[in-house]
BAFI-3210 file (N, C-alpha, C; in Angstrom, 3 decimals, decimal comma, padded with zeros to 6 digits):
// residues 296
n [1|2|3|4|5|6|7|8|9|10|11|12|13|14|15|16|17|18|19|20|21|22|23|24|25|26|27|28|29|30|31|32|33|34|35|36|37|38|39|40|41|42|43|44|45|46|47|48|49|50|51|52|53|54|55|56|57|58|59|60|61|62|63|64|65|66|67|68|69|70|71|72|73|74|75|76|77|78|79|80|81|82|83|84|85|86|87|88|89|90|91|92|93|94|95|96|97|98|99|100|101|102|103|104|105|106|107|108|109|110|111|112|113|114|115|116|117|118|119|120|121|122|123|124|125|126|127|128|129|130|131|132|133|134|135|136|137|138|139|140|141|142|143|144|145|146|147|148|149|150|151|152|153|154|155|156|157|158|159|160|161|162|163|164|165|166|167|168|169|170|171|172|173|174|175|176|177|178|179|180|181|182|183|184|185|186|187|188|189|190|191|192|193|194|195|196|197|198|199|200|201|202|203|204|205|206|207|208|209|210|211|212|213|214|215|216|217|218|219|220|221|222|223|224|225|226|227|228|229|230|231|232|233|234|235|236|237|238|239|240|241|242|243|244|245|246|247|248|249|250|251|252|253|254|255|256|257|258|259|260|261|262|263|264|265|266|267|268|269|270|271|272|273|274|275|276|277|278|279|280|281|282|283|284|285|286|287|288|289|290|291|292|293|294|295|296]
n.u [128,878|126,332|125,502|127,295|126,489|124,018|124,474|125,727|123,601|122,149|123,805|123,634|121,175|118,842|115,713|114,601|112,518|112,939|115,523|114,796|113,154|114,966|116,475|114,827|114,125|116,744|117,161|115,059|115,799|118,148|117,424|116,059|118,106|119,989|118,511|118,433|121,093|123,389|125,693|129,098|131,449|133,850|133,656|131,730|131,414|131,257|128,689|127,813|126,047|127,042|127,753|125,762|124,194|122,941|121,119|120,372|119,010|116,885|115,666|114,824|113,180|111,060|110,150|109,385|107,448|105,384|104,879|104,874|103,549|103,075|104,147|105,969|107,842|108,777|109,852|111,721|113,625|114,588|115,918|117,871|119,348|120,455|122,022|123,824|124,962|126,597|128,376|129,755|130,948|132,804|134,554|134,039|132,432|132,298|130,240|126,811|124,294|121,578|121,144|120,154|117,779|114,415|112,099|108,979|105,961|103,325|100,135|100,403|100,256|098,179|098,764|097,497|094,649|092,503|089,137|086,660|084,698|085,875|087,942|086,420|085,403|087,665|088,482|086,304|086,798|089,198|088,448|086,709|088,079|090,739|093,083|093,987|096,602|096,816|094,693|095,722|098,334|097,195|095,540|097,413|098,903|097,019|096,245|098,515|100,143|102,623|105,594|106,014|108,621|109,181|107,067|107,714|110,100|109,410|109,756|109,022|109,724|109,667|107,088|104,684|102,064|099,308|096,387|095,319|096,916|099,237|102,357|104,697|107,960|109,908|112,295|112,949|113,170|116,520|117,498|116,063|114,731|111,443|108,553|105,485|102,275|099,817|096,484|093,241|091,966|094,243|095,608|093,650|093,334|095,922|096,505|094,876|095,928|098,540|097,895|097,207|099,220|101,727|104,777|108,332|109,708|111,550|110,487|107,448|105,764|106,202|107,197|107,347|108,024|110,544|111,392|111,709|109,101|108,937|109,181|107,974|106,553|104,403|103,404|102,511|100,361|098,653|098,118|096,418|094,066|093,462|092,580|090,254|088,728|088,479|089,402|091,236|093,463|094,551|097,220|099,943|101,222|099,148|097,643|099,197|099,026|096,347|096,189|097,617|096,029|093,468|094,070|094,803|092,378|090,884|091,683|094,210|097,036|099,601|102,393|102,158|101,208|103,296|105,287|104,178|104,122|106,705|107,964|110,768|113,395|116,799|117,752|116,063|113,589|110,093|109,123|107,353|106,755|106,698|104,392|102,434|101,268|099,146|097,217|096,177|093,624|091,951|091,106|088,311|087,576|087,879|086,116|083,721|083,528|083,100|080,713|078,981|078,249|076,478|073,374|071,463]
n.v [093,003|094,301|093,920|095,739|098,107|098,362|098,789|101,135|102,789|102,568|103,814|106,393|107,203|106,136|104,580|101,617|100,258|101,456|100,323|097,632|097,581|098,327|096,098|094,189|095,030|094,892|092,111|091,330|092,169|090,730|087,985|087,758|088,475|086,291|084,249|084,984|085,485|083,568|083,954|084,097|084,925|087,584|091,291|093,394|093,484|091,197|090,222|089,944|091,502|093,983|093,452|093,943|095,488|098,578|097,474|095,223|096,293|097,535|095,360|094,079|095,934|095,783|093,148|093,183|095,178|093,652|091,999|092,853|095,457|098,792|100,794|099,226|098,500|100,904|101,723|099,639|100,357|102,851|102,091|100,368|102,184|103,675|101,627|101,062|103,504|103,606|101,445|102,635|104,830|103,633|102,691|100,263|099,680|101,194|103,038|103,820|101,639|102,127|104,737|106,043|104,787|104,877|105,524|104,148|105,624|106,646|107,399|109,592|108,057|108,335|108,593|105,901|106,647|106,904|107,148|109,340|107,721|105,299|105,874|106,226|103,705|102,240|103,446|102,591|099,815|099,753|100,660|098,620|096,175|096,727|098,531|101,299|102,101|101,134|102,835|105,344|105,402|105,095|107,330|109,331|108,901|109,310|111,980|113,552|112,889|111,434|109,599|105,939|105,244|107,490|107,832|105,513|106,400|108,342|109,828|110,293|112,684|114,027|114,790|117,252|118,261|120,265|122,036|123,490|123,314|121,228|119,482|117,728|116,804|116,163|113,930|113,423|111,850|111,641|113,088|115,492|117,953|118,704|120,309|119,280|120,358|119,201|118,151|118,577|116,082|114,087|115,122|114,598|111,669|110,848|111,818|110,202|107,706|107,965|108,325|105,714|104,201|101,839|101,592|101,714|102,594|105,079|105,636|106,710|104,839|101,697|098,381|096,650|096,534|097,719|097,945|099,535|100,169|098,732|099,343|097,224|095,916|098,041|097,907|095,241|095,421|097,328|095,807|093,703|095,290|095,866|093,460|093,148|095,275|095,075|096,902|096,962|098,718|099,661|100,586|101,559|103,849|104,634|106,040|108,291|109,304|110,013|111,910|113,862|114,292|115,078|117,591|118,997|118,849|120,438|122,843|124,012|125,686|124,710|124,920|124,843|122,413|120,849|121,366|120,417|117,750|117,131|117,436|118,497|120,715|120,435|122,916|123,801|124,776|124,493|121,455|121,628|120,344|117,596|117,568|118,093|115,772|115,089|116,638|115,594|113,710|110,997|107,629|107,274|109,834|109,759|107,639|108,784|110,859|109,670|108,473|110,478|110,645|108,555|107,110|106,396]
n.w [097,393|097,777|100,528|101,746|100,455|101,535|104,140|104,051|103,313|105,566|107,336|106,360|107,310|106,391|106,885|108,460|107,027|104,443|104,048|103,721|101,540|099,574|099,518|098,791|096,150|094,934|095,259|093,672|090,906|090,723|090,769|088,403|086,763|087,138|085,994|083,410|082,682|083,521|086,287|085,638|086,658|086,978|086,707|089,163|091,771|093,178|093,196|090,469|089,403|088,367|085,822|084,282|081,496|079,751|077,914|079,162|081,433|080,325|079,068|081,481|082,585|080,677|081,155|083,858|083,734|082,463|084,577|087,090|089,378|088,394|090,240|091,653|089,664|089,151|091,637|091,993|089,737|090,617|092,908|091,918|090,301|092,421|093,549|091,489|091,088|093,347|092,892|090,732|092,049|093,492|091,720|090,570|088,427|085,163|084,393|085,068|084,093|084,482|084,042|081,744|081,212|080,837|083,493|084,850|084,103|086,081|087,638|090,366|093,518|096,226|099,860|102,098|103,986|107,062|106,966|108,593|109,666|109,602|111,449|113,671|114,009|114,622|117,136|118,713|118,636|119,833|122,510|123,201|123,228|123,848|126,000|128,215|127,575|124,913|123,778|124,320|122,758|119,994|119,917|120,034|117,770|115,922|116,429|116,699|114,825|114,705|113,729|113,749|115,208|116,374|118,205|119,807|120,855|122,582|125,506|129,049|130,053|127,930|127,211|127,890|129,686|130,086|131,670|129,700|127,422|125,721|125,090|122,854|122,761|120,008|118,465|115,421|112,296|110,762|112,872|113,474|115,195|116,697|117,927|119,004|119,260|121,752|121,502|123,063|123,234|123,227|125,636|127,690|127,471|127,811|130,481|131,911|131,244|132,396|135,069|135,854|135,020|135,923|136,097|135,848|133,624|131,534|129,380|127,457|126,403|127,358|126,765|128,765|132,221|132,187|129,562|126,287|124,066|120,900|117,185|116,034|117,888|118,197|115,559|115,687|117,517|116,177|113,942|115,095|115,703|113,122|112,131|113,690|113,275|110,405|108,706|106,055|105,348|107,467|109,186|111,245|110,036|108,468|110,254|110,833|108,274|108,076|110,042|108,675|106,440|107,485|108,536|106,101|104,728|106,507|105,710|106,735|106,612|104,375|105,014|107,732|108,374|107,336|109,233|111,602|110,844|110,618|108,132|107,180|105,866|105,501|106,132|108,035|107,261|106,220|104,443|101,977|099,683|100,174|101,721|099,945|098,798|100,261|099,415|097,206|095,469|096,992|096,784|097,480|096,822|094,030|093,286|094,168|092,376|089,810|090,438|090,267|087,676|087,319|086,193|087,630]
ca.u [128,682|125,047|125,356|127,960|125,639|122,885|125,090|125,968|122,385|121,699|124,538|123,121|120,046|117,619|114,823|114,570|111,678|113,583|116,500|114,156|112,755|116,285|117,083|113,819|114,380|118,081|116,729|114,153|116,726|119,209|116,763|115,866|119,445|120,617|117,820|118,721|122,564|124,117|127,025|130,293|132,648|134,213|133,448|130,212|131,339|130,908|127,365|127,717|125,069|127,774|128,063|124,479|124,206|121,786|120,021|119,897|118,178|115,726|114,958|114,235|111,939|109,889|109,666|108,877|106,279|104,294|104,650|104,689|102,670|103,991|104,799|107,137|108,796|109,523|110,720|113,174|114,656|115,118|116,902|118,856|120,080|121,309|123,106|124,887|125,860|127,289|129,405|130,534|131,663|133,823|135,371|133,842|131,991|132,578|129,026|125,488|123,373|120,147|121,212|119,385|116,478|113,257|111,238|107,621|105,174|102,150|099,503|100,898|099,265|097,948|098,768|096,298|094,229|091,246|087,861|086,074|083,847|086,864|088,643|085,565|085,222|088,931|088,353|085,344|087,384|090,215|087,762|085,999|089,051|092,026|093,332|094,283|097,843|096,596|093,970|096,593|099,255|096,476|095,277|098,663|099,320|095,974|096,076|099,821|100,883|103,972|105,874|106,056|109,786|109,046|106,294|108,525|111,274|108,961|110,116|108,142|110,261|109,405|105,650|104,182|100,705|098,737|095,074|094,856|097,767|100,248|103,462|105,439|109,238|110,000|113,317|112,492|114,266|117,704|117,814|115,448|113,860|110,282|107,704|104,173|101,137|099,020|095,189|092,458|091,836|095,438|095,843|092,789|093,617|097,255|096,316|094,165|096,993|099,636|097,488|097,050|100,572|102,584|105,933|109,466|110,563|111,650|109,715|106,108|105,001|107,212|106,624|107,260|108,325|111,712|112,000|111,134|108,394|109,620|108,082|107,528|105,387|103,311|102,807|101,662|099,068|097,910|097,688|095,329|092,866|093,206|091,783|089,223|087,779|088,248|089,860|092,472|094,602|094,743|098,462|100,595|101,546|097,955|097,219|099,738|098,633|095,163|096,357|097,976|094,846|092,585|094,677|094,812|091,053|090,398|092,452|095,283|098,219|100,521|103,556|101,861|100,960|104,676|106,001|103,638|104,442|108,252|108,565|111,556|114,528|117,971|117,984|115,053|112,313|109,059|109,374|105,968|106,717|106,345|103,221|101,476|100,741|097,947|096,192|095,739|092,376|092,022|090,179|087,072|087,303|087,700|084,932|082,542|083,455|082,483|079,365|078,126|077,785|075,519|072,106|070,521]
ca.v [094,565|094,546|094,152|097,044|099,132|098,632|099,307|102,651|103,413|102,689|104,967|107,635|107,519|105,404|103,814|099,943|099,912|101,648|099,130|096,442|097,791|098,265|094,617|093,333|095,584|094,226|090,676|090,928|092,231|089,618|086,770|087,916|088,506|085,100|083,453|085,480|085,446|082,900|084,673|083,301|085,664|088,956|092,461|093,421|093,723|089,891|089,455|090,058|092,537|095,019|093,232|094,259|096,623|099,320|096,673|094,355|096,933|097,839|094,099|093,686|096,779|095,161|091,826|093,696|095,999|092,741|090,957|093,680|096,570|099,917|101,439|098,261|098,461|102,365|101,834|098,968|100,950|103,726|101,430|099,936|103,271|104,114|100,616|101,033|104,671|103,154|100,829|103,539|105,727|102,897|102,266|098,764|099,665|102,386|103,885|103,281|101,313|102,544|106,120|106,575|103,999|105,726|104,912|103,908|106,863|106,323|108,507|109,627|107,430|109,118|107,684|105,545|107,212|106,415|108,107|109,513|106,569|104,257|106,177|106,019|102,154|101,826|103,793|101,722|098,399|099,822|100,752|097,329|095,129|097,152|099,168|102,591|102,349|101,209|103,939|106,550|105,256|105,329|108,842|110,275|108,692|110,109|113,521|114,201|112,471|110,954|108,210|104,882|105,115|108,752|107,297|104,561|107,053|109,411|109,651|110,868|114,096|114,816|115,235|118,339|118,274|121,243|122,035|124,174|123,035|120,361|119,556|116,639|117,148|114,734|113,832|112,720|111,233|112,419|113,852|116,694|118,145|119,527|120,388|119,143|120,750|117,966|118,718|118,193|114,519|113,589|115,455|113,958|110,385|110,672|111,965|109,046|106,662|108,342|108,053|104,300|103,627|101,338|101,243|102,354|102,882|106,273|105,723|106,972|103,575|100,731|097,137|096,017|097,594|098,491|098,138|100,392|099,780|098,757|099,610|095,842|095,939|098,834|097,235|094,050|095,945|097,722|094,587|093,016|095,954|095,739|092,138|093,173|096,203|094,657|097,934|096,415|099,537|100,202|100,394|102,754|104,810|105,100|106,934|109,358|109,892|110,464|113,203|115,098|114,630|115,735|118,991|119,729|118,921|121,514|124,222|124,275|125,926|123,419|125,048|124,574|120,771|120,219|121,581|119,472|116,451|116,850|117,535|119,750|120,498|120,461|124,239|123,855|125,302|123,460|120,831|121,652|119,347|116,341|117,640|118,159|114,442|114,913|117,495|114,895|113,054|109,626|106,595|107,764|111,075|109,324|107,150|109,854|111,664|108,846|108,092|111,573|110,434|107,420|107,399|106,007]
ca.w [097,552|098,285|101,906|101,952|100,057|102,463|105,374|103,837|103,273|106,983|108,019|105,785|108,028|105,905|107,786|108,273|105,988|103,232|103,836|103,299|100,136|098,840|099,626|097,894|094,806|094,432|095,039|092,530|089,845|090,759|090,436|087,103|086,082|087,136|084,909|082,011|082,520|084,829|086,544|085,351|087,234|086,403|087,624|089,546|093,283|093,962|092,941|089,206|088,911|087,778|084,515|083,548|080,647|079,623|077,279|080,362|082,352|079,541|079,057|082,859|082,649|079,800|081,797|085,069|083,388|082,197|085,712|088,445|089,429|087,895|091,351|092,089|088,725|089,395|092,789|091,530|088,954|091,401|093,930|091,126|090,029|093,679|093,730|090,352|091,305|094,447|092,300|089,974|092,844|094,110|090,524|090,245|087,016|084,452|084,216|085,521|083,129|084,645|083,938|080,577|080,924|081,375|084,275|084,447|084,471|086,927|088,299|091,730|094,374|097,403|100,845|102,549|105,364|107,448|106,938|110,091|109,994|110,032|112,697|114,953|114,284|115,362|118,607|119,221|118,883|121,017|123,814|123,581|123,258|124,263|127,289|128,262|126,777|123,409|123,302|124,307|121,792|118,864|119,875|119,792|116,320|115,062|116,608|116,648|113,465|114,969|113,060|114,671|115,848|117,127|119,283|120,609|121,478|123,405|126,964|130,011|130,248|126,513|127,116|128,857|129,700|131,098|131,527|128,389|126,220|125,854|123,999|122,759|122,150|119,171|117,701|114,279|111,216|110,590|114,199|113,350|116,431|116,364|119,144|118,430|120,336|121,955|121,598|124,237|123,290|123,638|126,937|128,467|127,498|128,362|131,724|132,575|131,168|133,325|136,505|136,021|134,613|136,857|135,357|135,994|132,431|131,267|128,078|127,704|126,223|127,425|126,390|130,094|133,287|132,109|128,344|125,222|122,961|119,547|116,153|115,909|119,015|117,827|114,326|115,996|118,141|115,194|113,131|115,767|115,462|111,791|112,064|114,612|112,528|108,993|107,879|105,412|105,004|108,874|109,701|112,129|109,160|107,809|111,078|110,604|106,988|108,622|110,775|107,827|105,557|108,216|108,731|104,933|104,576|107,213|105,104|107,444|105,597|104,127|105,842|109,264|108,271|107,120|110,398|112,433|110,406|110,632|106,952|107,290|105,031|106,038|106,730|109,145|106,718|105,895|103,134|101,506|098,603|100,987|102,302|098,857|098,574|101,010|098,695|096,011|095,660|097,327|096,285|097,788|096,026|092,620|093,352|094,251|091,177|088,802|090,725|089,854|086,330|087,097|085,803|088,840]
c.u [127,424|124,900|126,193|127,341|124,688|123,298|125,315|124,637|121,730|122,534|124,113|121,737|118,657|116,929|114,994|113,775|112,264|114,637|116,061|113,745|113,719|116,591|116,186|113,990|115,769|117,864|115,990|114,888|117,697|118,664|116,426|117,056|119,912|119,843|118,352|120,127|123,275|125,366|128,142|131,602|132,952|133,906|131,963|130,264|130,991|129,668|127,036|126,832|125,685|128,101|126,844|124,667|122,980|120,721|119,462|118,772|116,808|114,996|114,196|113,071|110,743|109,242|108,965|107,487|105,071|103,942|104,413|103,918|103,714|104,761|106,042|108,168|109,525|110,374|112,030|114,040|115,335|116,177|118,097|119,795|121,117|122,482|124,104|125,731|126,947|128,594|130,209|131,444|132,835|134,857|135,201|133,498|132,117|131,437|127,829|124,575|121,920|119,904|120,200|118,142|115,535|112,590|109,816|106,716|103,799|101,409|100,074|099,791|099,221|098,253|097,477|095,837|092,815|090,272|087,528|085,489|084,918|087,562|087,692|085,399|086,505|088,854|087,444|085,960|088,383|089,507|086,909|087,004|090,380|092,165|093,707|095,595|097,638|095,739|094,879|097,536|098,405|095,975|096,296|098,968|098,404|095,957|097,253|100,556|102,242|104,410|106,108|107,412|109,563|108,208|107,140|109,722|110,762|109,210|109,137|108,371|109,988|107,948|105,229|102,757|099,993|097,206|094,584|095,720|098,765|101,302|104,277|106,728|109,651|111,257|113,103|113,523|115,435|117,932|117,256|114,375|112,627|109,411|106,300|103,135|100,301|097,427|094,542|092,293|092,956|095,702|094,940|093,091|095,042|097,309|095,714|095,143|098,033|099,132|097,435|098,352|101,329|103,777|107,067|110,319|110,547|110,842|108,153|105,289|105,948|106,241|106,613|107,864|109,565|111,898|111,306|110,429|109,037|108,506|107,492|106,293|104,207|102,636|101,955|100,261|098,073|097,146|096,381|094,092|092,528|092,188|090,369|088,121|087,636|088,703|091,228|093,644|095,017|096,254|098,825|100,633|100,361|097,298|097,945|099,374|097,150|095,085|096,628|096,747|093,877|092,915|094,401|093,296|090,323|091,077|093,429|096,411|099,130|101,844|103,333|101,793|102,356|105,442|105,571|104,089|105,925|108,726|109,412|112,762|115,692|118,274|116,842|113,677|111,435|109,356|107,901|105,764|106,236|105,003|102,172|100,839|099,362|096,844|095,620|094,340|092,667|091,107|088,685|086,645|086,941|086,344|083,565|082,477|082,790|081,012|078,452|077,599|076,703|074,063|071,119|071,128]
c.v [094,926|094,864|095,488|098,133|099,410|099,167|100,781|103,416|103,478|103,754|106,313|108,041|106,956|104,622|102,188|099,735|100,346|100,636|097,990|096,474|097,799|096,743|093,991|093,858|095,010|092,726|090,375|091,077|091,113|088,329|086,662|087,799|087,104|084,028|083,719|085,241|084,933|083,542|083,700|083,954|086,915|090,166|092,441|093,425|092,227|089,376|089,538|091,000|093,471|094,681|093,675|095,562|097,394|098,641|095,803|094,896|097,176|096,498|093,704|094,669|096,197|093,928|092,393|094,369|094,989|091,984|091,690|094,826|097,862|100,562|100,438|098,391|099,851|102,301|100,894|099,497|102,015|103,185|100,889|101,084|103,664|103,130|100,782|102,505|104,511|102,466|101,698|104,374|105,084|102,273|100,927|098,732|101,004|103,406|103,254|102,865|101,607|103,943|106,684|105,665|104,598|104,905|104,746|105,035|106,230|107,378|108,492|109,063|108,245|108,142|107,154|106,122|106,647|107,555|108,407|108,478|105,365|104,557|105,948|104,474|101,790|102,249|102,805|100,348|098,564|099,916|099,342|096,129|095,395|097,736|100,515|102,923|102,037|102,507|105,249|106,585|105,701|106,833|109,562|110,031|109,323|111,526|114,142|113,915|112,006|109,746|107,305|104,913|106,439|108,438|106,431|105,243|108,157|108,915|110,496|112,316|114,816|115,282|116,087|118,228|119,233|121,270|122,685|123,898|122,033|120,382|118,219|117,096|115,921|115,049|112,817|112,115|112,283|113,436|115,252|116,865|118,957|119,418|120,258|119,373|119,374|118,705|118,030|116,621|113,874|113,950|114,576|112,391|109,909|110,880|110,937|107,885|106,927|108,019|106,494|103,503|103,062|100,689|102,180|102,834|104,283|106,775|105,843|105,638|102,467|099,380|096,274|096,797|098,391|098,749|099,195|099,638|099,852|099,016|098,187|095,689|096,635|098,242|096,027|094,433|096,644|096,664|093,880|094,005|096,116|094,438|092,407|094,197|095,775|095,757|097,416|097,352|100,172|099,679|101,743|103,926|105,429|106,186|108,143|110,209|110,547|111,825|114,346|115,232|115,245|117,342|119,717|119,822|120,210|122,836|124,747|124,501|124,968|123,652|124,592|122,989|120,192|120,413|120,629|118,002|116,097|116,776|118,779|119,414|120,634|121,995|124,642|124,445|124,117|122,926|120,636|120,533|117,950|116,283|117,672|117,045|114,443|115,834|116,678|114,015|111,492|108,717|106,946|108,864|110,687|108,654|107,920|110,566|110,927|108,559|109,334|111,524|109,314|108,005|107,251|106,300]
c.w [098,066|099,656|102,317|101,610|101,015|103,745|105,239|103,896|104,759|107,741|107,604|106,452|107,429|106,956|107,575|107,222|104,566|102,981|103,261|102,003|099,265|098,519|098,558|096,433|094,158|094,169|093,772|091,167|089,649|090,420|088,941|086,274|086,050|086,226|083,561|081,641|083,553|085,106|086,538|085,962|086,579|087,405|088,058|091,046|093,882|093,778|091,362|088,613|088,077|086,374|083,557|082,808|080,439|078,950|078,286|081,093|081,661|079,330|080,444|083,000|081,937|080,605|082,977|084,838|083,095|083,384|087,018|088,336|089,154|088,927|091,767|091,108|088,795|090,546|092,614|090,872|089,674|092,243|093,127|090,566|091,065|093,743|092,802|090,664|092,487|093,908|091,438|090,843|093,436|092,962|090,009|088,824|086,521|084,385|084,768|084,424|083,305|084,244|082,954|080,288|081,576|082,265|084,042|084,920|085,031|087,400|089,884|092,648|095,649|098,561|101,445|103,948|105,726|107,349|108,348|110,480|110,398|111,308|113,929|115,203|114,915|116,882|119,214|119,634|119,965|122,491|124,269|123,832|123,866|125,738|127,229|127,394|125,351|122,888|123,356|123,148|120,370|118,734|119,547|118,311|115,492|115,105|116,706|115,376|113,678|114,105|114,163|115,671|116,777|118,232|120,214|121,461|122,367|124,927|127,879|130,038|128,735|126,363|128,201|128,703|130,706|130,760|130,135|127,247|126,665|124,771|124,086|122,244|121,359|118,434|116,494|113,431|111,026|111,792|114,070|114,395|116,055|117,770|118,458|119,526|120,436|122,219|122,755|124,341|123,803|125,055|127,988|128,616|128,165|129,883|132,484|132,547|132,102|134,684|136,658|135,495|135,890|136,383|135,800|134,866|132,193|130,059|128,347|127,585|126,238|127,070|127,578|131,001|132,971|130,507|127,420|124,325|121,646|118,421|115,891|116,733|118,605|116,605|114,638|116,686|117,072|114,380|113,713|115,702|113,937|111,506|112,592|113,851|110,949|108,111|107,302|105,259|106,363|109,154|110,560|111,231|108,563|108,984|110,988|109,309|107,317|109,017|109,610|106,878|106,217|108,343|107,149|104,509|105,068|106,848|105,900|106,524|105,596|104,804|107,384|109,381|108,194|108,392|111,523|112,198|110,480|109,176|106,767|106,609|105,910|106,614|107,718|108,545|106,456|104,583|102,588|100,525|099,096|101,348|101,175|098,570|099,202|100,489|097,562|096,362|095,955|096,531|096,314|096,965|094,369|092,481|093,274|092,971|089,978|089,043|090,337|088,404|086,268|086,820|086,638|090,141]
res [m|i|e|e|f|l|a|q|q|k|l|a|g|k|s|e|l|t|i|r|q|y|r|s|s|l|a|r|f|a|s|w|w|q|e|q|t|p|y|q|g|g|t|g|g|g|d|g|l|g|q|a|t|e|i|d|v|a|n|f|k|k|w|a|s|r|n|l|k|p|n|t|v|r|q|t|l|t|h|l|k|a|y|f|d|y|l|v|n|f|g|i|i|p|d|n|p|v|q|h|v|k|s|v|t|t|a|k|m|t|p|k|w|l|t|r|n|e|q|n|a|l|i|r|a|v|r|r|y|g|d|l|r|d|l|a|m|i|t|v|l|l|h|a|g|l|r|v|q|e|l|c|d|l|r|l|q|d|v|i|i|g|e|r|k|g|l|a|k|v|l|g|k|h|n|r|y|r|e|v|p|l|n|k|d|i|r|e|i|l|s|l|y|l|q|q|r|k|c|d|s|e|y|l|f|p|n|n|r|e|g|q|m|t|t|r|n|v|q|h|i|i|a|e|y|r|r|l|t|g|i|d|h|l|t|a|h|a|l|r|h|s|f|c|h|e|l|v|t|r|k|v|p|l|d|v|v|a|r|l|a|g|h|i|k|n|d|g|t|s|n|i|a|m|t|l|v|y|t|q|p|g|e|e|d|l|q|r|a|v|e|e|l|s|w|r]
***
């Protein structure tokens, strides 16, 4: 039933990353479950997990709390609840054993973003070791805040570049459309890139003469710059977080940041709750705070 559950999540629009996280969480519980109670048959949708009781889940939580990071425990319990809800809805089990098991309370972690110095170090590395395509891609991620898949899906016809303004037409998660203005930095580097671009692909950033760049291609490119710069939290998503954090730091209204980032509700209004995470203090803010107490 796990594969059927994951397939349903994919149909519901969950990202590949989320699907992998679901799979890891269920595998984590299944491994613990098999050690504690070897499956002997019965209900549970073919994997035996449906036999788990509330006491089993509570015992797993105790074990996990001693051996795993709090956020991993919390995420695992959340994913287990979704899976058991799925089994309940199909009448495979009578109730959800996770329903009344309290999750793990942790301080809300802020996303990783790049400081201005780290952004500068990244751009220097791209200019030294990369090419115009890499520089254009990373500039778009940093200054337009696109998700990786959104970057890969950009077509030439989706990008409008003028002397004083520019625009990217983005089809984001759950097919939610938005238009993202392109600042001067993006317009200048994209203009240079397009002048030198020798490719017949309809996509702005192809991986060859015909094909579309994949998220894996982009992640591989970013990983190489992570190695070159030594910035261990440098990922494609960290560039998007940097975009949002920079806007919040500059006192841009949260509803504006939400619209630019594609934090949009089903009714088309800004989902400010998703954007609020960028107002939380980061590791540097916390370090700076305690350093204020230093005697030297």
